[in-house]
C-alpha positions, 0 to 999 in steps of 0.5 A: 046143430045138424043131425044125420041119422043112421040105424042105431047111430047119429052124427051131429054137426055143430051149427058153427061148423067146427065140431062133429060128434059120432054117437052110438051105444058103442062109441062117442067120437068127437072130431074137429071139422077143420084143423086139429085139436089145438085152437086159439080161443075158448070159443071153439070149446064153448061150441063143443060144449054146446054141441055135446049137451044138445047131442046128448039130449037128442041121442038119449031121447032117441034110444042111445044109452051108452051101455055098450055091447 
């Protein structure tokens, strides 16, 4: 996973290149890197699940609480 850090916000890009997460205390956005939300295999969903788990652990360790404002 690649991580782009901004003040109070992280963008995570799946190593597979198919998903991106934009996470802060105020939002959790899941975006496909290409195409739309419809995929022909479960592999893309496995990639998304892996990215969410890794990103959540990193975000929490770096002060993201999802408590909102």
